[in-house]
A tleap script that builds the chain and sets N, CA, C and O, in Angstrom:
source leaprc.protein.ff14SB
mol = sequence {
  NMET LYS ILE GLU PHE HIE ASN ILE ASN GLU
  ILE ARG MET GLY SER PRO PHE MET VAL ALA
  GLU LYS VAL LEU ILE GLU ASP TRP PRO TYR
  GLU LEU PRO GLU TYR GLU PHE GLN ASP ARG
  TYR LEU TYR ASP SER ALA ARG LYS PHE SER
  VAL LEU ILE LYS TRP ASP ILE ASP GLU GLU
  ASN ASN PRO GLY PHE ARG PRO VAL ILE LEU
  ILE GLU LYS THR LYS GLU HIE ILE GLU LEU
  ASP ARG ILE ALA GLY CYS CYS LYS THR LEU
  SER ALA GLU LYS ASN ASN LEU LEU LEU ASP
  VAL PHE ARG GLY SER GLY VAL GLU LYS VAL
  LYS VAL LYS ILE PRO LYS LEU LEU LEU CTHR
}
set mol.1.N position { 1.876 -7.043 198.184 }
set mol.1.CA position { 1.621 -6.047 197.164 }
set mol.1.C position { 2.951 -5.696 196.511 }
set mol.1.O position { 3.840 -5.159 197.171 }
set mol.2.N position { 3.094 -5.984 195.263 }
set mol.2.CA position { 4.332 -5.705 194.533 }
set mol.2.C position { 4.218 -4.341 193.862 }
set mol.2.O position { 3.236 -4.055 193.177 }
set mol.3.N position { 5.232 -3.506 194.065 }
set mol.3.CA position { 5.257 -2.158 193.511 }
set mol.3.C position { 6.534 -1.993 192.703 }
set mol.3.O position { 7.621 -2.340 193.164 }
set mol.4.N position { 6.392 -1.456 191.484 }
set mol.4.CA position { 7.544 -1.205 190.609 }
set mol.4.C position { 7.548 0.261 190.197 }
set mol.4.O position { 6.503 0.842 189.904 }
set mol.5.N position { 8.738 0.847 190.181 }
set mol.5.CA position { 8.907 2.231 189.748 }
set mol.5.C position { 9.569 2.244 188.374 }
set mol.5.O position { 10.490 1.471 188.110 }
set mol.6.N position { 9.085 3.136 187.495 }
set mol.6.CA position { 9.631 3.242 186.144 }
set mol.6.C position { 9.926 4.702 185.814 }
set mol.6.O position { 9.380 5.614 186.435 }
set mol.7.N position { 10.805 4.912 184.820 }
set mol.7.CA position { 11.226 6.255 184.388 }
set mol.7.C position { 11.776 7.042 185.583 }
set mol.7.O position { 11.280 8.120 185.911 }
set mol.8.N position { 12.800 6.490 186.221 }
set mol.8.CA position { 13.385 7.086 187.425 }
set mol.8.C position { 14.518 8.031 187.045 }
set mol.8.O position { 15.417 7.669 186.286 }
set mol.9.N position { 14.462 9.267 187.592 }
set mol.9.CA position { 15.491 10.283 187.354 }
set mol.9.C position { 15.739 11.051 188.642 }
set mol.9.O position { 14.959 10.953 189.589 }
set mol.10.N position { 16.830 11.819 188.678 }
set mol.10.CA position { 17.100 12.690 189.823 }
set mol.10.C position { 16.003 13.751 189.896 }
set mol.10.O position { 15.549 14.248 188.865 }
set mol.11.N position { 15.579 14.095 191.107 }
set mol.11.CA position { 14.569 15.141 191.274 }
set mol.11.C position { 15.152 16.489 190.857 }
set mol.11.O position { 14.453 17.329 190.289 }
set mol.12.N position { 16.438 16.686 191.144 }
set mol.12.CA position { 17.198 17.851 190.681 }
set mol.12.C position { 18.581 17.357 190.302 }
set mol.12.O position { 19.055 16.359 190.845 }
set mol.13.N position { 19.225 18.038 189.386 }
set mol.13.CA position { 20.539 17.591 188.920 }
set mol.13.C position { 21.509 17.454 190.097 }
set mol.13.O position { 21.697 18.395 190.867 }
set mol.14.N position { 22.119 16.281 190.228 }
set mol.14.CA position { 23.076 16.013 191.288 }
set mol.14.C position { 22.463 15.572 192.607 }
set mol.14.O position { 23.189 15.308 193.565 }
set mol.15.N position { 21.162 15.489 192.671 }
set mol.15.CA position { 20.486 15.114 193.920 }
set mol.15.C position { 20.537 13.608 194.139 }
set mol.15.O position { 20.449 12.846 193.176 }
set mol.16.N position { 20.677 13.164 195.385 }
set mol.16.CA position { 20.594 11.728 195.672 }
set mol.16.C position { 19.146 11.235 195.721 }
set mol.16.O position { 18.909 10.033 195.843 }
set mol.17.N position { 18.177 12.149 195.629 }
set mol.17.CA position { 16.762 11.782 195.689 }
set mol.17.C position { 16.194 11.664 194.282 }
set mol.17.O position { 16.486 12.473 193.401 }
set mol.18.N position { 15.382 10.644 194.096 }
set mol.18.CA position { 14.883 10.314 192.762 }
set mol.18.C position { 13.384 10.556 192.643 }
set mol.18.O position { 12.660 10.655 193.634 }
set mol.19.N position { 12.949 10.649 191.388 }
set mol.19.CA position { 11.535 10.773 191.073 }
set mol.19.C position { 11.189 9.703 190.046 }
set mol.19.O position { 11.929 9.492 189.085 }
set mol.20.N position { 10.079 9.038 190.250 }
set mol.20.CA position { 9.583 8.034 189.307 }
set mol.20.C position { 8.310 8.576 188.663 }
set mol.20.O position { 7.384 8.996 189.358 }
set mol.21.N position { 8.271 8.564 187.339 }
set mol.21.CA position { 7.109 9.089 186.629 }
set mol.21.C position { 5.968 8.082 186.572 }
set mol.21.O position { 4.815 8.463 186.370 }
set mol.22.N position { 6.274 6.818 186.746 }
set mol.22.CA position { 5.252 5.780 186.614 }
set mol.22.C position { 5.435 4.763 187.733 }
set mol.22.O position { 6.553 4.333 188.018 }
set mol.23.N position { 4.330 4.384 188.361 }
set mol.23.CA position { 4.337 3.375 189.406 }
set mol.23.C position { 3.355 2.286 189.005 }
set mol.23.O position { 2.187 2.564 188.735 }
set mol.24.N position { 3.832 1.043 188.968 }
set mol.24.CA position { 2.958 -0.092 188.684 }
set mol.24.C position { 2.740 -0.862 189.976 }
set mol.24.O position { 3.693 -1.212 190.673 }
set mol.25.N position { 1.470 -1.124 190.290 }
set mol.25.CA position { 1.108 -1.798 191.534 }
set mol.25.C position { 0.346 -3.065 191.172 }
set mol.25.O position { -0.722 -3.008 190.562 }
set mol.26.N position { 0.906 -4.208 191.554 }
set mol.26.CA position { 0.291 -5.502 191.265 }
set mol.26.C position { -1.092 -5.595 191.909 }
set mol.26.O position { -1.266 -5.241 193.075 }
set mol.27.N position { -2.068 -6.072 191.143 }
set mol.27.CA position { -3.441 -6.280 191.612 }
set mol.27.C position { -4.126 -5.006 192.099 }
set mol.27.O position { -5.026 -5.082 192.935 }
set mol.28.N position { -3.730 -3.857 191.606 }
set mol.28.CA position { -4.397 -2.608 191.967 }
set mol.28.C position { -5.363 -2.280 190.836 }
set mol.28.O position { -4.955 -2.279 189.675 }
set mol.29.N position { -6.647 -1.998 191.140 }
set mol.29.CA position { -7.661 -1.893 190.084 }
set mol.29.C position { -7.643 -0.609 189.258 }
set mol.29.O position { -8.325 -0.534 188.236 }
set mol.30.N position { -6.890 0.390 189.670 }
set mol.30.CA position { -6.866 1.645 188.913 }
set mol.30.C position { -5.492 2.293 189.039 }
set mol.30.O position { -4.726 2.000 189.957 }
set mol.31.N position { -5.199 3.186 188.084 }
set mol.31.CA position { -3.944 3.929 188.158 }
set mol.31.C position { -4.116 5.078 189.130 }
set mol.31.O position { -5.182 5.690 189.206 }
set mol.32.N position { -3.073 5.362 189.863 }
set mol.32.CA position { -3.102 6.521 190.743 }
set mol.32.C position { -3.078 7.784 189.889 }
set mol.32.O position { -2.641 7.745 188.739 }
set mol.33.N position { -3.546 8.910 190.444 }
set mol.33.CA position { -3.485 10.162 189.673 }
set mol.33.C position { -2.059 10.444 189.204 }
set mol.33.O position { -1.111 9.801 189.653 }
set mol.34.N position { -1.921 11.390 188.319 }
set mol.34.CA position { -0.632 11.721 187.714 }
set mol.34.C position { 0.326 12.343 188.731 }
set mol.34.O position { 0.680 13.517 188.626 }
set mol.35.N position { 0.731 11.559 189.695 }
set mol.35.CA position { 1.681 11.996 190.705 }
set mol.35.C position { 3.089 11.627 190.263 }
set mol.35.O position { 3.284 10.759 189.412 }
set mol.36.N position { 4.065 12.304 190.857 }
set mol.36.CA position { 5.456 11.874 190.742 }
set mol.36.C position { 5.852 11.356 192.119 }
set mol.36.O position { 5.690 12.045 193.126 }
set mol.37.N position { 6.373 10.129 192.146 }
set mol.37.CA position { 6.700 9.479 193.404 }
set mol.37.C position { 8.207 9.344 193.573 }
set mol.37.O position { 8.955 9.269 192.598 }
set mol.38.N position { 8.631 9.315 194.828 }
set mol.38.CA position { 10.000 8.962 195.132 }
set mol.38.C position { 10.128 7.451 194.924 }
set mol.38.O position { 9.125 6.740 194.975 }
set mol.39.N position { 11.307 6.966 194.698 }
set mol.39.CA position { 11.519 5.548 194.364 }
set mol.39.C position { 11.680 4.682 195.616 }
set mol.39.O position { 12.564 3.827 195.675 }
set mol.40.N position { 10.827 4.906 196.610 }
set mol.40.CA position { 10.851 4.069 197.816 }
set mol.40.C position { 9.431 3.900 198.333 }
set mol.40.O position { 8.555 4.734 198.104 }
set mol.41.N position { 9.234 2.795 199.036 }
set mol.41.CA position { 7.917 2.539 199.609 }
set mol.41.C position { 8.055 1.621 200.813 }
set mol.41.O position { 9.110 1.037 201.057 }
set mol.42.N position { 6.964 1.509 201.555 }
set mol.42.CA position { 6.881 0.641 202.723 }
set mol.42.C position { 5.691 -0.276 202.527 }
set mol.42.O position { 4.633 0.171 202.083 }
set mol.43.N position { 5.847 -1.562 202.853 }
set mol.43.CA position { 4.717 -2.489 202.871 }
set mol.43.C position { 4.591 -3.053 204.275 }
set mol.43.O position { 5.533 -3.649 204.797 }
set mol.44.N position { 3.437 -2.867 204.882 }
set mol.44.CA position { 3.153 -3.414 206.206 }
set mol.44.C position { 2.284 -4.651 205.996 }
set mol.44.O position { 1.076 -4.534 205.786 }
set mol.45.N position { 2.891 -5.832 206.053 }
set mol.45.CA position { 2.172 -7.075 205.755 }
set mol.45.C position { 1.152 -7.424 206.837 }
set mol.45.O position { 0.148 -8.074 206.547 }
set mol.46.N position { 1.393 -7.006 208.068 }
set mol.46.CA position { 0.457 -7.312 209.157 }
set mol.46.C position { -0.857 -6.554 208.989 }
set mol.46.O position { -1.936 -7.101 209.218 }
set mol.47.N position { -0.752 -5.295 208.588 }
set mol.47.CA position { -1.962 -4.480 208.463 }
set mol.47.C position { -2.408 -4.302 207.018 }
set mol.47.O position { -3.404 -3.630 206.748 }
set mol.48.N position { -1.674 -4.901 206.097 }
set mol.48.CA position { -2.042 -4.934 204.674 }
set mol.48.C position { -2.205 -3.535 204.062 }
set mol.48.O position { -3.232 -3.220 203.461 }
set mol.49.N position { -1.174 -2.713 204.229 }
set mol.49.CA position { -1.157 -1.440 203.522 }
set mol.49.C position { 0.258 -1.132 203.074 }
set mol.49.O position { 1.232 -1.642 203.627 }
set mol.50.N position { 0.349 -0.287 202.059 }
set mol.50.CA position { 1.638 0.207 201.563 }
set mol.50.C position { 1.644 1.716 201.669 }
set mol.50.O position { 0.594 2.359 201.700 }
set mol.51.N position { 2.847 2.275 201.724 }
set mol.51.CA position { 2.992 3.729 201.735 }
set mol.51.C position { 3.952 4.107 200.616 }
set mol.51.O position { 5.079 3.615 200.554 }
set mol.52.N position { 3.493 4.982 199.737 }
set mol.52.CA position { 4.330 5.575 198.702 }
set mol.52.C position { 4.654 6.997 199.129 }
set mol.52.O position { 3.953 7.576 199.959 }
set mol.53.N position { 5.705 7.556 198.568 }
set mol.53.CA position { 6.107 8.930 198.864 }
set mol.53.C position { 5.891 9.769 197.612 }
set mol.53.O position { 6.616 9.636 196.626 }
set mol.54.N position { 4.880 10.639 197.665 }
set mol.54.CA position { 4.538 11.523 196.547 }
set mol.54.C position { 5.279 12.844 196.711 }
set mol.54.O position { 5.181 13.490 197.754 }
set mol.55.N position { 6.015 13.242 195.686 }
set mol.55.CA position { 6.692 14.533 195.734 }
set mol.55.C position { 5.659 15.653 195.773 }
set mol.55.O position { 4.606 15.559 195.142 }
set mol.56.N position { 5.967 16.720 196.523 }
set mol.56.CA position { 5.106 17.905 196.610 }
set mol.56.C position { 6.020 19.122 196.737 }
set mol.56.O position { 6.348 19.554 197.842 }
set mol.57.N position { 6.423 19.662 195.597 }
set mol.57.CA position { 7.311 20.826 195.552 }
set mol.57.C position { 6.441 22.078 195.628 }
set mol.57.O position { 5.496 22.215 194.851 }
set mol.58.N position { 6.744 23.000 196.555 }
set mol.58.CA position { 5.883 24.177 196.723 }
set mol.58.C position { 6.194 25.267 195.690 }
set mol.58.O position { 7.049 25.096 194.821 }
set mol.59.N position { 5.473 26.398 195.807 }
set mol.59.CA position { 5.602 27.494 194.830 }
set mol.59.C position { 6.996 28.108 194.795 }
set mol.59.O position { 7.414 28.637 193.765 }
set mol.60.N position { 7.719 28.042 195.915 }
set mol.60.CA position { 9.091 28.579 195.966 }
set mol.60.C position { 10.129 27.534 195.585 }
set mol.60.O position { 11.325 27.759 195.772 }
set mol.61.N position { 9.695 26.402 195.057 }
set mol.61.CA position { 10.563 25.309 194.615 }
set mol.61.C position { 11.258 24.595 195.781 }
set mol.61.O position { 12.332 24.019 195.611 }
set mol.62.N position { 10.634 24.638 196.969 }
set mol.62.CA position { 11.156 23.928 198.131 }
set mol.62.C position { 10.626 22.496 198.122 }
set mol.62.O position { 9.432 22.279 197.918 }
set mol.63.N position { 11.505 21.522 198.341 }
set mol.63.CA position { 11.051 20.131 198.293 }
set mol.63.C position { 10.177 19.766 199.489 }
set mol.63.O position { 10.331 20.290 200.593 }
set mol.64.N position { 9.279 18.870 199.229 }
set mol.64.CA position { 8.415 18.308 200.254 }
set mol.64.C position { 7.761 17.065 199.687 }
set mol.64.O position { 7.931 16.748 198.510 }
set mol.65.N position { 7.018 16.362 200.518 }
set mol.65.CA position { 6.367 15.144 200.058 }
set mol.65.C position { 5.127 14.871 200.897 }
set mol.65.O position { 4.938 15.441 201.972 }
set mol.66.N position { 4.291 13.986 200.376 }
set mol.66.CA position { 3.095 13.525 201.078 }
set mol.66.C position { 3.107 12.000 201.076 }
set mol.66.O position { 3.184 11.391 200.009 }
set mol.67.N position { 3.033 11.374 202.241 }
set mol.67.CA position { 2.852 9.926 202.248 }
set mol.67.C position { 1.471 9.587 201.667 }
set mol.67.O position { 0.472 10.216 202.016 }
set mol.68.N position { 1.430 8.598 200.787 }
set mol.68.CA position { 0.177 8.122 200.200 }
set mol.68.C position { 0.022 6.667 200.625 }
set mol.68.O position { 0.842 5.815 200.280 }
set mol.69.N position { -1.038 6.395 201.375 }
set mol.69.CA position { -1.275 5.049 201.898 }
set mol.69.C position { -2.223 4.311 200.963 }
set mol.69.O position { -3.302 4.803 200.635 }
set mol.70.N position { -1.803 3.121 200.540 }
set mol.70.CA position { -2.632 2.249 199.706 }
set mol.70.C position { -3.186 1.144 200.590 }
set mol.70.O position { -2.425 0.393 201.200 }
set mol.71.N position { -4.500 1.043 200.661 }
set mol.71.CA position { -5.149 0.054 201.526 }
set mol.71.C position { -5.476 -1.172 200.687 }
set mol.71.O position { -6.293 -1.108 199.768 }
set mol.72.N position { -4.839 -2.275 201.008 }
set mol.72.CA position { -4.957 -3.484 200.201 }
set mol.72.C position { -6.389 -4.025 200.159 }
set mol.72.O position { -6.870 -4.413 199.094 }
set mol.73.N position { -7.069 -4.054 201.297 }
set mol.73.CA position { -8.401 -4.669 201.380 }
set mol.73.C position { -9.445 -3.904 200.568 }
set mol.73.O position { -10.212 -4.515 199.824 }
set mol.74.N position { -9.484 -2.587 200.699 }
set mol.74.CA position { -10.525 -1.777 200.054 }
set mol.74.C position { -10.089 -1.194 198.713 }
set mol.74.O position { -10.914 -0.664 197.969 }
set mol.75.N position { -8.796 -1.289 198.402 }
set mol.75.CA position { -8.232 -0.728 197.166 }
set mol.75.C position { -8.436 0.783 197.085 }
set mol.75.O position { -8.673 1.333 196.010 }
set mol.76.N position { -8.339 1.442 198.239 }
set mol.76.CA position { -8.434 2.893 198.299 }
set mol.76.C position { -7.061 3.456 198.643 }
set mol.76.O position { -6.180 2.744 199.124 }
set mol.77.N position { -6.900 4.756 198.384 }
set mol.77.CA position { -5.670 5.400 198.818 }
set mol.77.C position { -6.002 6.660 199.615 }
set mol.77.O position { -7.006 7.328 199.369 }
set mol.78.N position { -5.131 6.964 200.576 }
set mol.78.CA position { -5.275 8.126 201.446 }
set mol.78.C position { -4.001 8.951 201.317 }
set mol.78.O position { -2.898 8.433 201.492 }
set mol.79.N position { -4.153 10.221 201.015 }
set mol.79.CA position { -3.005 11.127 200.922 }
set mol.79.C position { -2.910 11.911 202.225 }
set mol.79.O position { -3.864 12.582 202.619 }
set mol.80.N position { -1.758 11.829 202.895 }
set mol.80.CA position { -1.560 12.513 204.169 }
set mol.80.C position { -1.017 13.926 203.938 }
set mol.80.O position { -0.735 14.315 202.805 }
set mol.81.N position { -0.874 14.684 205.024 }
set mol.81.CA position { -0.408 16.072 204.937 }
set mol.81.C position { 1.026 16.168 204.427 }
set mol.81.O position { 1.815 15.231 204.554 }
set mol.82.N position { 1.340 17.318 203.849 }
set mol.82.CA position { 2.679 17.598 203.309 }
set mol.82.C position { 3.700 17.672 204.432 }
set mol.82.O position { 3.429 18.199 205.511 }
set mol.83.N position { 4.888 17.128 204.150 }
set mol.83.CA position { 6.032 17.199 205.048 }
set mol.83.C position { 7.148 17.889 204.273 }
set mol.83.O position { 7.478 17.469 203.164 }
set mol.84.N position { 7.727 18.933 204.836 }
set mol.84.CA position { 8.812 19.651 204.176 }
set mol.84.C position { 10.085 18.812 204.212 }
set mol.84.O position { 10.397 18.195 205.230 }
set mol.85.N position { 10.820 18.789 203.103 }
set mol.85.CA position { 12.078 18.065 203.019 }
set mol.85.C position { 12.000 16.893 202.062 }
set mol.85.O position { 11.082 16.801 201.247 }
set mol.86.N position { 12.971 15.998 202.168 }
set mol.86.CA position { 13.069 14.815 201.304 }
set mol.86.C position { 13.124 13.569 202.179 }
set mol.86.O position { 13.878 13.520 203.151 }
set mol.87.N position { 12.335 12.574 201.837 }
set mol.87.CA position { 12.276 11.340 202.629 }
set mol.87.C position { 13.490 10.461 202.329 }
set mol.87.O position { 13.708 10.055 201.188 }
set mol.88.N position { 14.277 10.171 203.371 }
set mol.88.CA position { 15.420 9.251 203.224 }
set mol.88.C position { 15.005 7.822 203.501 }
set mol.88.O position { 15.355 6.918 202.742 }
set mol.89.N position { 14.248 7.598 204.596 }
set mol.89.CA position { 13.788 6.255 204.938 }
set mol.89.C position { 12.387 6.352 205.528 }
set mol.89.O position { 11.973 7.401 206.021 }
set mol.90.N position { 11.664 5.226 205.465 }
set mol.90.CA position { 10.365 5.151 206.124 }
set mol.90.C position { 10.151 3.757 206.665 }
set mol.90.O position { 10.574 2.765 206.072 }
set mol.91.N position { 9.479 3.700 207.813 }
set mol.91.CA position { 9.144 2.430 208.454 }
set mol.91.C position { 7.868 2.648 209.269 }
set mol.91.O position { 7.390 3.775 209.405 }
set mol.92.N position { 7.329 1.566 209.803 }
set mol.92.CA position { 6.119 1.656 210.617 }
set mol.92.C position { 6.410 1.073 211.996 }
set mol.92.O position { 7.159 0.106 212.135 }
set mol.93.N position { 5.803 1.680 213.007 }
set mol.93.CA position { 5.947 1.215 214.378 }
set mol.93.C position { 4.636 1.503 215.097 }
set mol.93.O position { 4.231 2.660 215.212 }
set mol.94.N position { 3.983 0.476 215.573 }
set mol.94.CA position { 2.717 0.607 216.295 }
set mol.94.C position { 1.745 1.491 215.536 }
set mol.94.O position { 1.215 1.076 214.505 }
set mol.95.N position { 1.495 2.718 216.027 }
set mol.95.CA position { 0.497 3.607 215.435 }
set mol.95.C position { 1.096 4.704 214.561 }
set mol.95.O position { 0.395 5.642 214.183 }
set mol.96.N position { 2.385 4.597 214.236 }
set mol.96.CA position { 3.057 5.682 213.529 }
set mol.96.C position { 3.851 5.211 212.321 }
set mol.96.O position { 4.347 4.086 212.264 }
set mol.97.N position { 3.951 6.119 211.359 }
set mol.97.CA position { 4.974 5.995 210.322 }
set mol.97.C position { 6.184 6.740 210.856 }
set mol.97.O position { 6.051 7.831 211.409 }
set mol.98.N position { 7.358 6.159 210.693 }
set mol.98.CA position { 8.606 6.796 211.118 }
set mol.98.C position { 9.393 7.162 209.874 }
set mol.98.O position { 9.681 6.307 209.036 }
set mol.99.N position { 9.738 8.434 209.757 }
set mol.99.CA position { 10.425 8.918 208.565 }
set mol.99.C position { 11.711 9.625 208.944 }
set mol.99.O position { 11.737 10.402 209.898 }
set mol.100.N position { 12.774 9.362 208.207 }
set mol.100.CA position { 13.984 10.167 208.291 }
set mol.100.C position { 13.891 11.165 207.160 }
set mol.100.O position { 13.854 10.785 205.990 }
set mol.101.N position { 13.853 12.459 207.506 }
set mol.101.CA position { 13.612 13.521 206.530 }
set mol.101.C position { 14.826 14.433 206.450 }
set mol.101.O position { 15.264 14.990 207.457 }
set mol.102.N position { 15.371 14.582 205.236 }
set mol.102.CA position { 16.493 15.495 204.998 }
set mol.102.C position { 15.922 16.887 204.775 }
set mol.102.O position { 15.045 17.090 203.936 }
set mol.103.N position { 16.443 17.851 205.554 }
set mol.103.CA position { 15.956 19.228 205.458 }
set mol.103.C position { 17.110 20.210 205.330 }
set mol.103.O position { 17.190 21.167 206.100 }
set mol.104.N position { 17.990 19.995 204.388 }
set mol.104.CA position { 19.074 20.939 204.114 }
set mol.104.C position { 20.198 20.923 205.126 }
set mol.104.O position { 21.358 20.757 204.748 }
set mol.105.N position { 19.888 21.092 206.409 }
set mol.105.CA position { 20.933 21.144 207.425 }
set mol.105.C position { 21.197 19.791 208.071 }
set mol.105.O position { 22.088 19.664 208.912 }
set mol.106.N position { 20.425 18.779 207.682 }
set mol.106.CA position { 20.620 17.461 208.263 }
set mol.106.C position { 19.343 16.638 208.192 }
set mol.106.O position { 18.363 17.023 207.555 }
set mol.107.N position { 19.384 15.500 208.863 }
set mol.107.CA position { 18.256 14.578 208.849 }
set mol.107.C position { 17.513 14.666 210.183 }
set mol.107.O position { 18.116 14.625 211.256 }
set mol.108.N position { 16.189 14.789 210.085 }
set mol.108.CA position { 15.338 14.819 211.267 }
set mol.108.C position { 14.429 13.600 211.263 }
set mol.108.O position { 14.019 13.127 210.203 }
set mol.109.N position { 14.116 13.097 212.446 }
set mol.109.CA position { 13.162 11.998 212.583 }
set mol.109.C position { 11.767 12.603 212.728 }
set mol.109.O position { 11.550 13.505 213.537 }
set mol.110.N position { 10.827 12.093 211.931 }
set mol.110.CA position { 9.456 12.591 211.942 }
set mol.110.C position { 8.510 11.418 212.154 }
set mol.110.O position { 8.655 10.373 211.519 }
set mol.111.N position { 7.530 11.595 213.059 }
set mol.111.CA position { 6.492 10.590 213.288 }
set mol.111.C position { 5.187 11.123 212.715 }
set mol.111.O position { 4.836 12.286 212.913 }
set mol.112.N position { 4.470 10.251 211.998 }
set mol.112.CA position { 3.166 10.597 211.442 }
set mol.112.C position { 2.196 9.523 211.892 }
set mol.112.O position { 2.465 8.332 211.735 }
set mol.113.N position { 1.066 9.936 212.453 }
set mol.113.CA position { 0.056 8.980 212.907 }
set mol.113.C position { -0.518 8.203 211.722 }
set mol.113.O position { -0.844 8.786 210.688 }
set mol.114.N position { -0.636 6.903 211.877 }
set mol.114.CA position { -1.310 6.060 210.895 }
set mol.114.C position { -2.814 6.257 211.102 }
set mol.114.O position { -3.284 6.210 212.239 }
set mol.115.N position { -3.577 6.478 210.026 }
set mol.115.CA position { -5.024 6.651 210.184 }
set mol.115.C position { -5.653 5.492 210.955 }
set mol.115.O position { -5.288 4.331 210.767 }
set mol.116.N position { -6.614 5.833 211.834 }
set mol.116.CA position { -7.223 4.852 212.724 }
set mol.116.C position { -7.838 3.667 211.986 }
set mol.116.O position { -7.825 2.551 212.506 }
set mol.117.N position { -8.375 3.883 210.789 }
set mol.117.CA position { -9.023 2.782 210.070 }
set mol.117.C position { -8.054 1.663 209.749 }
set mol.117.O position { -8.487 0.544 209.478 }
set mol.118.N position { -6.749 1.929 209.770 }
set mol.118.CA position { -5.758 0.885 209.487 }
set mol.118.C position { -5.249 0.189 210.746 }
set mol.118.O position { -4.474 -0.764 210.653 }
set mol.119.N position { -5.665 0.640 211.890 }
set mol.119.CA position { -5.144 0.112 213.146 }
set mol.119.C position { -6.018 -0.986 213.740 }
set mol.119.O position { -5.708 -1.509 214.811 }
set mol.120.N position { -7.090 -1.337 213.071 }
set mol.120.CA position { -7.977 -2.388 213.601 }
set mol.120.C position { -7.539 -3.750 213.153 }
set mol.120.O position { -8.169 -4.747 213.504 }
savepdb mol mol.pdb
quit
């Protein structure tokens, strides 16, 4: 699954974290809702899914994000719960997504369960 990010800018002036206004996904039958995504993703070729990072800034202007899983076989997407902070890296291991999350005072490792439907 080839993913391209377009119209990439800093999420805030001087920030090392970026926002992409447009995401193009090869062979995807529909456009995702009007989300703003971070310019990074994960592709798990064994289980045939990708994970995008959707920005989710709260009412107090605190950064956060939601992993959005794209399922290659069914062409569906699943939006996971909000995680406070900014995603530095993401990877997959067994039943979890592994994320390095910047939260102002440093980077924390966060594990998120992969939905069971993708583990078969």
